[in-house]
Each structure stands twice: as structure tokens, then as C-alpha cells.
Biopython code that builds the backbone (N, CA, C, O; Angstrom):
import numpy as np
from Bio.PDB.StructureBuilder import StructureBuilder

atoms = [
    (1, "MET", "N", (-34.509, -6.109, -1.385)),
    (1, "MET", "CA", (-33.985, -5.040, -2.204)),
    (1, "MET", "C", (-34.314, -5.345, -3.659)),
    (1, "MET", "O", (-34.101, -6.466, -4.120)),
    (2, "ASP", "N", (-34.816, -4.390, -4.362)),
    (2, "ASP", "CA", (-35.146, -4.546, -5.766)),
    (2, "ASP", "C", (-33.996, -3.971, -6.596)),
    (2, "ASP", "O", (-33.775, -2.760, -6.600)),
    (3, "LEU", "N", (-33.273, -4.834, -7.291)),
    (3, "LEU", "CA", (-32.106, -4.396, -8.057)),
    (3, "LEU", "C", (-32.473, -3.405, -9.152)),
    (3, "LEU", "O", (-31.693, -2.504, -9.460)),
    (4, "LYS", "N", (-33.652, -3.567, -9.742)),
    (4, "LYS", "CA", (-34.047, -2.650, -10.805)),
    (4, "LYS", "C", (-34.315, -1.257, -10.253)),
    (4, "LYS", "O", (-33.836, -0.267, -10.806)),
    (5, "GLU", "N", (-35.076, -1.174, -9.167)),
    (5, "GLU", "CA", (-35.397, 0.136, -8.589)),
    (5, "GLU", "C", (-34.172, 0.815, -8.010)),
    (5, "GLU", "O", (-33.961, 2.007, -8.229)),
    (6, "LYS", "N", (-33.370, 0.077, -7.281)),
    (6, "LYS", "CA", (-32.247, 0.688, -6.572)),
    (6, "LYS", "C", (-31.043, 0.952, -7.467)),
    (6, "LYS", "O", (-30.377, 1.977, -7.324)),
    (7, "TYR", "N", (-30.755, 0.024, -8.400)),
    (7, "TYR", "CA", (-29.540, 0.135, -9.203)),
    (7, "TYR", "C", (-29.779, 0.215, -10.707)),
    (7, "TYR", "O", (-28.825, 0.371, -11.470)),
    (8, "GLY", "N", (-31.024, 0.112, -11.148)),
    (8, "GLY", "CA", (-31.314, 0.140, -12.575)),
    (8, "GLY", "C", (-30.948, -1.142, -13.294)),
    (8, "GLY", "O", (-30.836, -1.156, -14.520)),
    (9, "CYS", "N", (-30.758, -2.225, -12.545)),
    (9, "CYS", "CA", (-30.361, -3.514, -13.122)),
    (9, "CYS", "C", (-31.585, -4.198, -13.731)),
    (9, "CYS", "O", (-32.545, -4.501, -13.023)),
    (10, "GLU", "N", (-31.551, -4.439, -15.032)),
    (10, "GLU", "CA", (-32.673, -5.084, -15.709)),
    (10, "GLU", "C", (-32.445, -6.578, -15.913)),
    (10, "GLU", "O", (-33.401, -7.342, -16.041)),
    (11, "ARG", "N", (-31.186, -6.994, -15.942)),
    (11, "ARG", "CA", (-30.874, -8.394, -16.207)),
    (11, "ARG", "C", (-29.625, -8.783, -15.429)),
    (11, "ARG", "O", (-28.651, -8.032, -15.371)),
    (12, "LEU", "N", (-29.670, -9.958, -14.837)),
    (12, "LEU", "CA", (-28.545, -10.471, -14.073)),
    (12, "LEU", "C", (-28.318, -11.916, -14.492)),
    (12, "LEU", "O", (-29.254, -12.716, -14.495)),
    (13, "THR", "N", (-27.102, -12.251, -14.839)),
    (13, "THR", "CA", (-26.772, -13.611, -15.228)),
    (13, "THR", "C", (-26.165, -14.343, -14.046)),
    (13, "THR", "O", (-25.236, -13.850, -13.405)),
    (14, "VAL", "N", (-26.698, -15.526, -13.764)),
    (14, "VAL", "CA", (-26.180, -16.370, -12.688)),
    (14, "VAL", "C", (-25.647, -17.639, -13.332)),
    (14, "VAL", "O", (-26.394, -18.377, -13.974)),
    (15, "GLN", "N", (-24.364, -17.890, -13.162)),
    (15, "GLN", "CA", (-23.756, -19.116, -13.664)),
    (15, "GLN", "C", (-23.228, -19.855, -12.456)),
    (15, "GLN", "O", (-22.175, -19.528, -11.909)),
    (16, "SER", "N", (-23.982, -20.856, -12.055)),
    (16, "SER", "CA", (-23.636, -21.548, -10.818)),
    (16, "SER", "C", (-23.910, -23.036, -10.956)),
    (16, "SER", "O", (-24.293, -23.522, -12.020)),
    (17, "GLY", "N", (-23.710, -23.733, -9.875)),
    (17, "GLY", "CA", (-23.968, -25.165, -9.848)),
    (17, "GLY", "C", (-25.373, -25.469, -9.369)),
    (17, "GLY", "O", (-26.162, -24.569, -9.082)),
    (18, "GLY", "N", (-25.665, -26.752, -9.289)),
    (18, "GLY", "CA", (-27.000, -27.212, -8.951)),
    (18, "GLY", "C", (-27.510, -26.745, -7.604)),
    (18, "GLY", "O", (-28.693, -26.434, -7.466)),
    (19, "ALA", "N", (-26.634, -26.690, -6.601)),
    (19, "ALA", "CA", (-27.078, -26.274, -5.261)),
    (19, "ALA", "C", (-27.557, -24.823, -5.274)),
    (19, "ALA", "O", (-28.636, -24.522, -4.765)),
    (20, "MET", "N", (-26.767, -23.933, -5.849)),
    (20, "MET", "CA", (-27.147, -22.520, -5.902)),
    (20, "MET", "C", (-28.360, -22.320, -6.822)),
    (20, "MET", "O", (-29.244, -21.522, -6.511)),
    (21, "ASN", "N", (-28.404, -23.031, -7.937)),
    (21, "ASN", "CA", (-29.572, -22.941, -8.826)),
    (21, "ASN", "C", (-30.844, -23.319, -8.072)),
    (21, "ASN", "O", (-31.875, -22.659, -8.209)),
    (22, "GLY", "N", (-30.763, -24.389, -7.271)),
    (22, "GLY", "CA", (-31.917, -24.834, -6.489)),
    (22, "GLY", "C", (-32.376, -23.776, -5.509)),
    (22, "GLY", "O", (-33.576, -23.550, -5.356)),
    (23, "ILE", "N", (-31.428, -23.120, -4.839)),
    (23, "ILE", "CA", (-31.776, -22.070, -3.879)),
    (23, "ILE", "C", (-32.464, -20.911, -4.576)),
    (23, "ILE", "O", (-33.501, -20.433, -4.117)),
    (24, "PHE", "N", (-31.893, -20.456, -5.681)),
    (24, "PHE", "CA", (-32.496, -19.337, -6.421)),
    (24, "PHE", "C", (-33.895, -19.697, -6.912)),
    (24, "PHE", "O", (-34.826, -18.904, -6.769)),
    (25, "LEU", "N", (-34.046, -20.884, -7.486)),
    (25, "LEU", "CA", (-35.339, -21.289, -8.035)),
    (25, "LEU", "C", (-36.385, -21.456, -6.940)),
    (25, "LEU", "O", (-37.520, -21.005, -7.099)),
    (26, "ARG", "N", (-36.022, -22.095, -5.834)),
    (26, "ARG", "CA", (-36.967, -22.320, -4.736)),
    (26, "ARG", "C", (-37.392, -21.016, -4.050)),
    (26, "ARG", "O", (-38.445, -20.963, -3.414)),
    (27, "ASN", "N", (-36.588, -19.988, -4.177)),
    (27, "ASN", "CA", (-36.925, -18.698, -3.573)),
    (27, "ASN", "C", (-37.527, -17.716, -4.575)),
    (27, "ASN", "O", (-37.659, -16.526, -4.289)),
    (28, "GLY", "N", (-37.889, -18.227, -5.750)),
    (28, "GLY", "CA", (-38.568, -17.396, -6.738)),
    (28, "GLY", "C", (-37.724, -16.270, -7.299)),
    (28, "GLY", "O", (-38.254, -15.218, -7.657)),
    (29, "LEU", "N", (-36.401, -16.478, -7.382)),
    (29, "LEU", "CA", (-35.510, -15.413, -7.819)),
    (29, "LEU", "C", (-35.173, -15.457, -9.305)),
    (29, "LEU", "O", (-34.475, -14.575, -9.805)),
    (30, "PHE", "N", (-35.654, -16.462, -10.010)),
    (30, "PHE", "CA", (-35.450, -16.540, -11.462)),
    (30, "PHE", "C", (-36.735, -16.150, -12.178)),
    (30, "PHE", "O", (-37.816, -16.616, -11.819)),
    (31, "ASP", "N", (-36.620, -15.295, -13.192)),
    (31, "ASP", "CA", (-37.730, -14.994, -14.091)),
    (31, "ASP", "C", (-37.584, -15.785, -15.386)),
    (31, "ASP", "O", (-38.572, -16.172, -16.009)),
    (32, "PHE", "N", (-36.325, -16.019, -15.780)),
    (32, "PHE", "CA", (-36.026, -16.742, -17.009)),
    (32, "PHE", "C", (-34.884, -17.705, -16.744)),
    (32, "PHE", "O", (-34.038, -17.460, -15.884)),
    (33, "VAL", "N", (-34.865, -18.804, -17.489)),
    (33, "VAL", "CA", (-33.783, -19.781, -17.420)),
    (33, "VAL", "C", (-33.297, -20.009, -18.845)),
    (33, "VAL", "O", (-34.089, -20.313, -19.738)),
    (34, "ASP", "N", (-32.004, -19.862, -19.052)),
    (34, "ASP", "CA", (-31.384, -20.024, -20.364)),
    (34, "ASP", "C", (-30.352, -21.136, -20.216)),
    (34, "ASP", "O", (-29.361, -20.971, -19.503)),
    (35, "ILE", "N", (-30.574, -22.269, -20.882)),
    (35, "ILE", "CA", (-29.743, -23.456, -20.692)),
    (35, "ILE", "C", (-29.057, -23.831, -22.000)),
    (35, "ILE", "O", (-29.696, -23.901, -23.049)),
    (36, "ILE", "N", (-27.756, -24.069, -21.926)),
    (36, "ILE", "CA", (-27.032, -24.632, -23.063)),
    (36, "ILE", "C", (-26.828, -26.112, -22.763)),
    (36, "ILE", "O", (-26.246, -26.473, -21.740)),
    (37, "VAL", "N", (-27.308, -26.961, -23.658)),
    (37, "VAL", "CA", (-27.176, -28.406, -23.487)),
    (37, "VAL", "C", (-26.033, -28.886, -24.367)),
    (37, "VAL", "O", (-26.100, -28.788, -25.593)),
    (38, "ALA", "N", (-24.987, -29.402, -23.741)),
    (38, "ALA", "CA", (-23.850, -30.005, -24.425)),
    (38, "ALA", "C", (-23.856, -31.465, -23.988)),
    (38, "ALA", "O", (-23.307, -31.808, -22.941)),
    (39, "LEU", "N", (-24.463, -32.301, -24.772)),
    (39, "LEU", "CA", (-24.750, -33.659, -24.344)),
    (39, "LEU", "C", (-23.497, -34.493, -24.089)),
    (39, "LEU", "O", (-22.708, -34.773, -24.991)),
    (40, "VAL", "N", (-23.351, -34.868, -22.845)),
    (40, "VAL", "CA", (-22.340, -35.818, -22.400)),
    (40, "VAL", "C", (-23.053, -36.698, -21.396)),
    (40, "VAL", "O", (-23.673, -36.193, -20.460)),
    (41, "LEU", "N", (-22.976, -37.986, -21.571)),
    (41, "LEU", "CA", (-23.681, -38.890, -20.671)),
    (41, "LEU", "C", (-22.840, -39.146, -19.430)),
    (41, "LEU", "O", (-21.802, -39.805, -19.486)),
    (42, "VAL", "N", (-23.308, -38.612, -18.310)),
    (42, "VAL", "CA", (-22.634, -38.745, -17.021)),
    (42, "VAL", "C", (-23.699, -39.144, -16.021)),
    (42, "VAL", "O", (-24.832, -38.670, -16.110)),
    (43, "GLY", "N", (-23.374, -39.982, -15.097)),
    (43, "GLY", "CA", (-24.392, -40.382, -14.137)),
    (43, "GLY", "C", (-23.805, -40.896, -12.845)),
    (43, "GLY", "O", (-22.591, -40.901, -12.639)),
    (44, "GLY", "N", (-24.700, -41.325, -11.984)),
    (44, "GLY", "CA", (-24.313, -41.833, -10.687)),
    (44, "GLY", "C", (-25.096, -41.104, -9.613)),
    (44, "GLY", "O", (-25.492, -39.954, -9.800)),
    (45, "LYS", "N", (-25.320, -41.764, -8.500)),
    (45, "LYS", "CA", (-26.175, -41.174, -7.475)),
    (45, "LYS", "C", (-25.582, -39.930, -6.840)),
    (45, "LYS", "O", (-26.326, -39.149, -6.247)),
    (46, "ASN", "N", (-24.295, -39.711, -6.935)),
    (46, "ASN", "CA", (-23.674, -38.522, -6.353)),
    (46, "ASN", "C", (-23.334, -37.454, -7.390)),
    (46, "ASN", "O", (-22.646, -36.482, -7.079)),
    (47, "THR", "N", (-23.811, -37.632, -8.616)),
    (47, "THR", "CA", (-23.547, -36.677, -9.680)),
    (47, "THR", "C", (-24.460, -35.472, -9.525)),
    (47, "THR", "O", (-25.674, -35.621, -9.389)),
    (48, "SER", "N", (-23.879, -34.281, -9.545)),
    (48, "SER", "CA", (-24.654, -33.054, -9.428)),
    (48, "SER", "C", (-25.572, -32.900, -10.640)),
    (48, "SER", "O", (-25.255, -33.360, -11.737)),
    (49, "THR", "N", (-26.704, -32.250, -10.424)),
    (49, "THR", "CA", (-27.649, -31.996, -11.507)),
    (49, "THR", "C", (-27.833, -30.498, -11.674)),
    (49, "THR", "O", (-27.238, -29.707, -10.941)),
    (50, "LEU", "N", (-28.647, -30.113, -12.626)),
    (50, "LEU", "CA", (-28.919, -28.699, -12.882)),
    (50, "LEU", "C", (-29.541, -28.024, -11.673)),
    (50, "LEU", "O", (-29.228, -26.873, -11.370)),
    (51, "ILE", "N", (-30.427, -28.740, -10.976)),
    (51, "ILE", "CA", (-31.071, -28.237, -9.766)),
    (51, "ILE", "C", (-30.861, -29.265, -8.665)),
    (51, "ILE", "O", (-31.456, -30.342, -8.693)),
    (52, "ASP", "N", (-30.020, -28.937, -7.700)),
    (52, "ASP", "CA", (-29.783, -29.809, -6.555)),
    (52, "ASP", "C", (-30.539, -29.266, -5.349)),
    (52, "ASP", "O", (-31.251, -28.267, -5.449)),
    (53, "GLY", "N", (-30.383, -29.912, -4.246)),
    (53, "GLY", "CA", (-31.038, -29.489, -3.012)),
    (53, "GLY", "C", (-31.879, -30.614, -2.468)),
    (53, "GLY", "O", (-31.775, -31.759, -2.909)),
    (54, "ASP", "N", (-32.720, -30.277, -1.498)),
    (54, "ASP", "CA", (-33.590, -31.286, -0.899)),
    (54, "ASP", "C", (-34.542, -31.862, -1.936)),
    (54, "ASP", "O", (-34.974, -31.169, -2.857)),
    (55, "SER", "N", (-34.861, -33.141, -1.771)),
    (55, "SER", "CA", (-35.795, -33.807, -2.674)),
    (55, "SER", "C", (-37.196, -33.236, -2.506)),
    (55, "SER", "O", (-37.595, -32.833, -1.413)),
    (56, "ILE", "N", (-37.919, -33.211, -3.591)),
    (56, "ILE", "CA", (-39.317, -32.794, -3.581)),
    (56, "ILE", "C", (-40.149, -34.022, -3.232)),
    (56, "ILE", "O", (-40.096, -35.031, -3.936)),
    (57, "THR", "N", (-40.918, -33.941, -2.146)),
    (57, "THR", "CA", (-41.679, -35.100, -1.705)),
    (57, "THR", "C", (-43.183, -34.858, -1.650)),
    (57, "THR", "O", (-43.952, -35.804, -1.481)),
    (58, "THR", "N", (-43.618, -33.599, -1.789)),
    (58, "THR", "CA", (-45.054, -33.303, -1.770)),
    (58, "THR", "C", (-45.409, -32.371, -2.918)),
    (58, "THR", "O", (-44.540, -31.729, -3.509)),
    (59, "LYS", "N", (-46.694, -32.308, -3.223)),
    (59, "LYS", "CA", (-47.185, -31.417, -4.264)),
    (59, "LYS", "C", (-46.911, -29.950, -3.913)),
    (59, "LYS", "O", (-46.599, -29.143, -4.789)),
    (60, "GLU", "N", (-47.029, -29.619, -2.633)),
    (60, "GLU", "CA", (-46.801, -28.249, -2.187)),
    (60, "GLU", "C", (-45.347, -27.822, -2.441)),
    (60, "GLU", "O", (-45.088, -26.692, -2.855)),
    (61, "GLU", "N", (-44.417, -28.724, -2.192)),
    (61, "GLU", "CA", (-43.007, -28.422, -2.431)),
    (61, "GLU", "C", (-42.732, -28.235, -3.919)),
    (61, "GLU", "O", (-41.914, -27.399, -4.300)),
    (62, "LEU", "N", (-43.406, -29.003, -4.751)),
    (62, "LEU", "CA", (-43.237, -28.887, -6.195)),
    (62, "LEU", "C", (-43.632, -27.498, -6.675)),
    (62, "LEU", "O", (-43.002, -26.952, -7.581)),
    (63, "SER", "N", (-44.669, -26.925, -6.076)),
    (63, "SER", "CA", (-45.126, -25.600, -6.505)),
    (63, "SER", "C", (-44.095, -24.515, -6.191)),
    (63, "SER", "O", (-44.145, -23.443, -6.793)),
    (64, "LYS", "N", (-43.168, -24.759, -5.274)),
    (64, "LYS", "CA", (-42.125, -23.788, -4.956)),
    (64, "LYS", "C", (-41.114, -23.634, -6.083)),
    (64, "LYS", "O", (-40.463, -22.595, -6.192)),
    (65, "LEU", "N", (-40.975, -24.655, -6.920)),
    (65, "LEU", "CA", (-39.991, -24.614, -7.991)),
    (65, "LEU", "C", (-40.435, -23.761, -9.163)),
    (65, "LEU", "O", (-39.593, -23.209, -9.872)),
    (66, "GLY", "N", (-41.726, -23.641, -9.384)),
    (66, "GLY", "CA", (-42.208, -22.901, -10.543)),
    (66, "GLY", "C", (-42.265, -23.797, -11.759)),
    (66, "GLY", "O", (-41.603, -24.833, -11.827)),
    (67, "VAL", "N", (-43.045, -23.390, -12.688)),
    (67, "VAL", "CA", (-43.214, -24.117, -13.943)),
    (67, "VAL", "C", (-42.427, -23.363, -15.006)),
    (67, "VAL", "O", (-42.434, -22.132, -15.036)),
    (68, "LEU", "N", (-41.754, -24.098, -15.872)),
    (68, "LEU", "CA", (-41.000, -23.467, -16.944)),
    (68, "LEU", "C", (-41.787, -23.541, -18.241)),
    (68, "LEU", "O", (-42.323, -24.591, -18.597)),
    (69, "ARG", "N", (-41.852, -22.411, -18.949)),
    (69, "ARG", "CA", (-42.511, -22.362, -20.259)),
    (69, "ARG", "C", (-41.428, -22.119, -21.309)),
    (69, "ARG", "O", (-40.750, -21.092, -21.280)),
    (70, "LEU", "N", (-41.266, -23.059, -22.231)),
    (70, "LEU", "CA", (-40.260, -22.938, -23.282)),
    (70, "LEU", "C", (-40.610, -21.765, -24.190)),
    (70, "LEU", "O", (-41.715, -21.697, -24.728)),
    (71, "THR", "N", (-39.659, -20.838, -24.356)),
    (71, "THR", "CA", (-39.889, -19.682, -25.232)),
    (71, "THR", "C", (-39.115, -19.792, -26.531)),
    (71, "THR", "O", (-39.514, -19.212, -27.542)),
    (72, "SER", "N", (-37.987, -20.547, -26.518)),
    (72, "SER", "CA", (-37.265, -20.775, -27.772)),
    (72, "SER", "C", (-36.289, -21.930, -27.616)),
    (72, "SER", "O", (-35.842, -22.256, -26.516)),
    (73, "CYS", "N", (-35.974, -22.533, -28.748)),
    (73, "CYS", "CA", (-35.013, -23.638, -28.810)),
    (73, "CYS", "C", (-34.169, -23.402, -30.056)),
    (73, "CYS", "O", (-34.695, -23.263, -31.160)),
    (74, "GLU", "N", (-32.862, -23.358, -29.863)),
    (74, "GLU", "CA", (-31.968, -23.048, -30.971)),
    (74, "GLU", "C", (-30.876, -24.111, -31.052)),
    (74, "GLU", "O", (-30.248, -24.443, -30.047)),
    (75, "LYS", "N", (-30.654, -24.643, -32.259)),
    (75, "LYS", "CA", (-29.576, -25.603, -32.466)),
    (75, "LYS", "C", (-28.295, -24.821, -32.715)),
    (75, "LYS", "O", (-28.239, -23.963, -33.596)),
    (76, "LEU", "N", (-27.260, -25.130, -31.924)),
    (76, "LEU", "CA", (-25.973, -24.465, -32.055)),
    (76, "LEU", "C", (-24.968, -25.411, -32.708)),
    (76, "LEU", "O", (-25.314, -26.535, -33.071)),
    (77, "GLU", "N", (-23.738, -24.961, -32.854)),
    (77, "GLU", "CA", (-22.687, -25.804, -33.423)),
    (77, "GLU", "C", (-22.448, -27.032, -32.554)),
    (77, "GLU", "O", (-22.751, -27.029, -31.361)),
    (78, "ASP", "N", (-21.906, -28.071, -33.157)),
    (78, "ASP", "CA", (-21.519, -29.303, -32.458)),
    (78, "ASP", "C", (-22.676, -29.969, -31.730)),
    (78, "ASP", "O", (-22.472, -30.602, -30.694)),
    (79, "SER", "N", (-23.887, -29.834, -32.257)),
    (79, "SER", "CA", (-25.098, -30.461, -31.702)),
    (79, "SER", "C", (-25.488, -29.922, -30.331)),
    (79, "SER", "O", (-26.248, -30.575, -29.617)),
    (80, "TYR", "N", (-24.990, -28.749, -29.942)),
    (80, "TYR", "CA", (-25.422, -28.111, -28.708)),
    (80, "TYR", "C", (-26.809, -27.523, -28.939)),
    (80, "TYR", "O", (-27.172, -27.183, -30.065)),
    (81, "LEU", "N", (-27.572, -27.409, -27.867)),
    (81, "LEU", "CA", (-28.890, -26.777, -27.919)),
    (81, "LEU", "C", (-28.941, -25.637, -26.918)),
    (81, "LEU", "O", (-28.382, -25.731, -25.825)),
    (82, "ARG", "N", (-29.611, -24.562, -27.296)),
    (82, "ARG", "CA", (-29.867, -23.462, -26.367)),
    (82, "ARG", "C", (-31.368, -23.420, -26.119)),
    (82, "ARG", "O", (-32.151, -23.168, -27.035)),
    (83, "LEU", "N", (-31.758, -23.667, -24.887)),
    (83, "LEU", "CA", (-33.161, -23.691, -24.492)),
    (83, "LEU", "C", (-33.446, -22.484, -23.610)),
    (83, "LEU", "O", (-32.779, -22.278, -22.596)),
    (84, "LYS", "N", (-34.427, -21.697, -23.992)),
    (84, "LYS", "CA", (-34.799, -20.531, -23.194)),
    (84, "LYS", "C", (-36.195, -20.760, -22.623)),
    (84, "LYS", "O", (-37.124, -21.134, -23.339)),
    (85, "TYR", "N", (-36.321, -20.526, -21.313)),
    (85, "TYR", "CA", (-37.569, -20.734, -20.608)),
    (85, "TYR", "C", (-37.951, -19.489, -19.806)),
    (85, "TYR", "O", (-37.091, -18.756, -19.317)),
    (86, "GLU", "N", (-39.237, -19.273, -19.686)),
    (86, "GLU", "CA", (-39.768, -18.283, -18.756)),
    (86, "GLU", "C", (-40.247, -19.054, -17.525)),
    (86, "GLU", "O", (-40.898, -20.091, -17.651)),
    (87, "VAL", "N", (-39.923, -18.548, -16.346)),
    (87, "VAL", "CA", (-40.401, -19.180, -15.120)),
    (87, "VAL", "C", (-41.798, -18.628, -14.825)),
    (87, "VAL", "O", (-41.970, -17.426, -14.620)),
    (88, "VAL", "N", (-42.790, -19.521, -14.807)),
    (88, "VAL", "CA", (-44.173, -19.155, -14.536)),
    (88, "VAL", "C", (-44.388, -19.326, -13.050)),
    (88, "VAL", "O", (-44.253, -20.433, -12.527)),
    (89, "LYS", "N", (-44.714, -18.276, -12.378)),
    (89, "LYS", "CA", (-44.832, -18.330, -10.915)),
    (89, "LYS", "C", (-46.239, -18.621, -10.479)),
    (89, "LYS", "O", (-46.510, -18.701, -9.280)),
]
sb = StructureBuilder()
sb.init_structure("model")
sb.init_model(0)
sb.init_chain("A")
sb.init_seg("    ")
for serial, (resi, resn, name, xyz) in enumerate(atoms, 1):
    if name == "N":
        sb.init_residue(resn, " ", resi, " ")
    sb.init_atom(name, np.array(xyz, "f"), 0.0, 1.0, " ", f" {name:<3s}", serial, name[0])
structure = sb.get_structure()
């Protein structure tokens, strides 16, 4: 179903966790990615990331994720950064 043709939807915001982000990205459902970076150092092998899901182990699998092209970078208050990317398919 094409949201633009059927409903006139030109833009949809998805605010989710790493697992859902991974599903959307791997299925080619993102055209743009807009990330706010609020730097806090957190880590550990069970810590969720921006894109979770199965590990990428081959070159072919890597191509499913798409390449991101930085379109803008903006410094916000409190040292936050807003990074805007276009997903190159």
C-alpha cells in the first residue's frame, strides 16, 4: 500500500527502538533518517543500539541496510546534535 497515493501522506515520523528501526531499514521503508544525538556514554553487550536485529555477516546483507548520505548537521542546545540523512537505496 502506498500511503501517499491512498491517503495523501507525504511524511511519516517513526520514533521507535533499535529492533523496529532495523526492520524498517532492512525492508527499505526509510527515505530519510533524522537523528538527535544526546551524548551519554552507555555500553555493554546487551545494550540496545540505534539499529538492532540480526548481525550483518556478508556483503549482500550489508546492501539491504542502504547507505546514508548526510544532508545536514546542526548543533543544538546542551551540545546535542541533529543529523539528517537521506537513505540511498
